[in-house]
N, C-alpha and C positions, 0 to 999 in steps of 0.2 A: 504493499499500499504506500502510495506517495504521501508525504507531509501535507497537511491541510492548513491553510491560512483563512481566518476569518476576519472580514473587514466589517466592524461595527461602529455605531455612532447615532447622534440624533437624526430625526428625518432633514433631508435636504442640505446635508453637509458636504456631498459629493462622492459618496461611497461607490455609487454605480459608475461614475466617471473614471474613478480610479480603477474599479475592477475591469471595466473596458480597455483601460491603458495596459493594464499588466496582462489581460488575456489577449491582447492584440487583435480583437475583432469586436464588432458592436453587437454585443449578446444582451446585456442588461439594459432596460430602459432608462434613458437619461433625459430628464425634463425638469425645468424649474418649477416644481410643484412638490411640496412635502407629501411623503408617503407613496411616491410612485412604486417603489419595490416593496412588496409586502411579504414575499415568501423568501426562503433562501435559495439562491441562484448559484449553481455550481459551474465551474469550467477548469480546463487544464491550461497550465502555464509553465513557463521556465525563466530562470534568470541566471546568467552565466553558467549554462549548461546544466543547472539543477532544475530538475522537474518538480513541480508540486500542483496541488489543486487549490483554488481559491473559492470561498463562499461569500457571496454578497448578501447582505441582510436587509430586512426592513428597518426603519427608523426605530430606535430604542427610545422610549419614553417612560423613565422609571417610576412615575407617579400617577399616570393617566389612568382614569377608571373607564375611559370609553372602550367599548369590547373590542373593536377592532384594533386598537392600539395596545391593548392588554394582550390580544393573541400575537400581534407582531413582537411583542416583548418576549414572550414565551418562545417564538420562534428563534430570536436572537439569542436567547439564554442556551437554547439546544445547540445552536452553531458554536457558541462559545465553549461548551462542554465538549463537543466533537472534535474541536481544532486542536492542532499542536502549537499554533502561535496565532496571537490576535494583533490586529493593527486597529487602534482606536483613533478614528478620524473626527477632527473638531473643526468648526468654521472660525477662520481667522477674523473675517469681516463682522461677524456677530458678536465676537469675544467670548470669553469664558461664561458659560451659562451654568446655573444651578444644576440642571439635569447632566451636565459634563461632570460636575463634581460628584454626583450620586454614582455615575457610571464607573468613575475612577475608583470609588471606595468599593464597587461590586468587584472590579478587575483584581483588586488586591487580594481577593479570596481565591483566585484562580492560581494554582501552581504551575504556570506555564509562561513563556515569554510574551510580553506585551509592549508594542511599540506605539508610541504616542506621536501622532502627526497632526499637525495644524494645517488645514487646507486654504485654498484661495489666497496664498501668498504669492501673487503673480509677478512681482518685481522687487528690486531692492528697496524701493520706497515703502514696501508693505512689511519689511522684516520686523519692524517693531511691534507689528500687530501680535506677534508669537509669544512676546516676553511675558505677558500677563498669565499664559498658560503655565508658567513654572511655578505658580501658586499651588498647583496640584502636588508639589513636592517631588517632581520627577526630574532625574538627572539629565535626561537628553530629550528634547523636543524637536521633531522634525518639521522644518517649514517647507511645505510642498505647494505645488499647484498641480492638481490631477488633471485639469484641462490642457495646460501647456507643457506638463512633463517636468518642471522646474523642481529640483530637489527629490524627484522620485528615485533617481539613480543612488543617492546616498542611503535613502530609506531602504530600498530593496538590497543593497549590498549588505546593510545590517541585518535584514530580515533573513536572507538565505545563509548568512553565516551561523544564525542562532537556530536554523532548522535541523531537526534530526535527519540523519540520513536514512533513505529509504532502503529497505532490504532488497536484495537482488530479485528480479522477477523470475518467477518460476514458470514452467510450461502452463500450469494451470491458470495463472494470472494473466498470461497473454492470450488465453483462449478468447475467441471473439465473443462479444456480449450481443444479445438481441436486443435492438433498440426498439422501444415501444411508445409511440405517441398517444396520449389519451385525448381525444378531440371531441367537440360537441358544442351545442349552444350553451350560453351561460346557465348555471343552477341546475344542470341535470344531473350532477353527482360525481363529477370527474375526480375533485379533491377527495371526496368521501371514499371512492372506490380505491385511489393510490393509498390512502390512510389504512383501509382494511387489509389491502394486500402486504403492506410493509409492517403493519402491526402497532404503529404508532402515529402521532399526529405530525406526519411529514409537511402537509400542506395546511393552510389555514381553511377551515371548513365554516362558512358563514352563509346564511340564507340570502344575502345581499348579492344579486347577480353582479358578475364581473370582479368578484373578489380576488381571483388569480389573475395576475396581469402579465407577469414574464412567464417564459417557458422555463419550467423547473426540471433539472436532470437529477436522477437519484439511482446510483448503481445498487444493485442488490442481488442476493442468490435465493434461488427456491428449487428444492429437489436437486441440489448439486449443478444447477445450470445458472449461468450468469446472465444478467439482464440489466437494461437501463431504462427506468421508466420517466417519461417525459410529460408532465403536466402542463397543458398549454392554456392561455386565456380563452375564455368563452367567445366564441365567433358570433357576433351579432349581425343582423342584416345592415347593409350600408345605410339605409334610412334612418337607422336607430343609433348610429355611431356618430355622436354629437361632439363629445370631448377629444381634444387632440390626444390624450392618454389613451383612450380606447383604440385610436387609429393605430398607434404604435403596437399595442397588444396583438391586434388582429394580424399585422404585417409580421410580428414574431411567431404567432401561431402557425401561420401559413409557411414560414421559413423552416419550421420545426420539421415539417413533413420531409424536408429535403434530406434530413439527417437521421431518418428512422427507417426501419424496415417493415413495421407493422403498425397500423392505426386502429385503436379501439375506438369506434364510433359510438359514443353513448347517446341513447335515446331514452326519453322518458317515457315510462309505460303508461303513466296516468294521462299524460298530454297527447300521446301518439306521435306519428311521424308528421313533423312540421316541414313547411316548405324550406325553411333554413336547414333542416336536416338534409334534404336531398341536394342542396347547394353545397353543403360541407362534404357530403359524400362524393360529389363531382370533383371537388378540389383534391380529395385523397385520390380518386381514380387517375386525374390529370397528373399527379405526381409519381403515378406507378408504384404507389406504396401497397402492400398488401392490407386488406382490411378485414376486420371481425366487427360485426355489428352486435353491440352489447345493450340489451335492453334492460335498463336500470329500474329500480322501485318496483319490481315485479311482486313483491309482497303486498303491495297496496291495492292490487287489483282482485276483485271477485272473480274467480275461476270456476270453469267446469271442464269437462273432458276434451271439449272442442277449442278452448281458449287459445291453447298455443297454435294450433293448426290455423285458426282465423287470423291470428295476430302475424304469423309467419307470412301468410298469403298477402296480407295487407302490405307488409314491407316489401315483398317481391313485386307486388304490382306497382307500388310507388317508385321503388328504386330499381327500375327494370335493368339499368346498367351495371347493377351490382349483384346479378343473380347468383354469381359464383361466391359471394362472401358468406362465411359461416355466421350463424346467429346464436347468440348465447343469452339466457335470461338469468338475471342475477338480482340481488339486493345488496348494496353496498353497505347499508346500515346494518343488517343482520348478519351479512356474510354468506347468505344463500346462494350456492353455486358458484362463488368468487373463484374457487381454486379450479373449477372446471375451465376457465379461461384458459389456463396454462396448457391443459392437454390440447385445446385447439390451436393455441400459439405454436406449440411444437410441432403438430402437423402442417399447418400453414408455412411455417418458416422452413420446414423440410422441402415442401414444394417451391417455396420462393427462391431456394438457393439450389435446386436440382438441376444437374446437367445430363443431357441426353446424348450418348455417343453419336457421332455423325452417321455411322453405317445403320444404326438402328433407326434414327431419325428418318433417314432416306427411305429405309424400307417401308416404314409407316406411311410416310407421305406418298409414296407410289401407290400403296393401298387405298389411300384417301382419294387420290386423283382418279384411279381406275374406277372407283364407285361414283364419281361425279366429277368429270374433266371440267377445267376452266372453260369459260366461253371462247368461241373463236375469234381471232383477230385478223381481220382483212381475208376472210375466208381460208385461214390457215389455223392450224392448232396452236394455242398458245401456251406451249408445253413448259411445265416447271421441270428444269433440268438438274436442279441441285438444290439441297437445303442444308443449313447448319445452324447451330445454336450459337449465337454470337456472345451472349452475356447472361447473367442471372440478376435478380433484384431490379426489376422484374425479368423473367425468363423471356429472352427476346430471339426470334427466329428470322433467318434471312432466307428468303426464296429467290433464286436466280430464274428469270422467265424471258420469254422472248420479248414482250412489251409490258412493263410494270403498270402503265397507266391503264390498260385495258383490264386489269383485275379489279372486278366490281366489288363494292362494299359488301354485297351479300355473299359473294364467293370468299371473301376474306373472313367473313363471320362463320361460313361453313367450316373453313380450315381451323378456325379458332376453337370451334366446338369438338371438332374431331381430335384435335391435339390435347384437349382438356380431358376427353373421355378416354383416348387410346394411350396417353403418356403420362397420366397421372397429374395433371395440374388443375384439379377441379375446384381448388379454393383460393387461387391467386389471380391477378391480372397477368395476362400474357401480351406481348407485343409482336406483331409481324411486319417484317420489312420486305418489300419487293423490290429488287434490282434487276438491271439488264443483265443477261447472261453475258459471260466474258467474250465469247466470240463476236457478239453483236456490239458489244462495247468497243472492241478493237477496230471493228468497222467504222 
């Protein structure tokens, strides 16, 4: 395991800006609005050749009684307990606040290195703003500018020197993790499902729609298999996205699909399938990510022997383009059937990463074409002369034909269905690419 660094501090002191600078990519939401980061946000980083993980946290308000701020405080506490080293970030322009002093008292109870940094010291003329923070009784205060990078080098040189050495990686640690995105409309139970899977309050659960704003990555193991769960901000209809903050959240949620293998699309059993569910499902399909439809809050429905069958038919009828996606009925609150999701994940991932030998593929394709040849092109057969699997995630097949443009969509659908049935890709999206055969290409 790599060392873990937690960045903590009051709301809006620049934690996410520092997080982004250290991770070298725009992952956390950075906006001049207190409380933009509510959950813990993880990423990998390195400094001077030393690798570590960083966790960005929501603003820490030591004495607030507002529920959401109390939950953010608990999330920050958990990050502090899990970390090997803490960076306590304060705001130089606002000066030393009573909340900073309370946080400093709390940090003295932790038996781990703590680095105290005063942010927003953008130039030499602002250096004097950092002096009053020595009232905390700290030997070294780092004056930095997260936005411009000033002083960050000195801070991180000290940080990596204090980090424990990571143990050498074993073959088991290097095993590929299955990356799972949890997506859906706001308030359908995404964070509740993740908390139930992990067994603790990993993400904030609050009935207010849009509580999760950043995409949150959590590595974990289940049945000796390694996974990463990504909880994404609830995706709202464009007409209902009024705040700039929510726009940032939707963008990050969509980008999350680019770095995941499987999407768990959560649907509220009580509300049924909404138009927005179909739009989100379309986004998942466009990204080429494997999809598992998870119907949550199933315990709240009155059921009889036909309830599941009727619900499945309704899903299939509404999401016609996801006929292949497996469906699981769960209750994130009670835990009903939640572990069944992992059986489906394993089956789906096996298909998502499956490779078919070229000889076997061409033998099957020859049989499919014999049953239903492609339409003629200019009164001549538009023969498929060769096929190969180009890649996985999603499985992608290339067909070399006389005239690619003459392969009608209906025939592509025929081949897709036969490949699913005949080669064992029943649960995942597959892509077909038609190219000009080599001889005609040379001409």
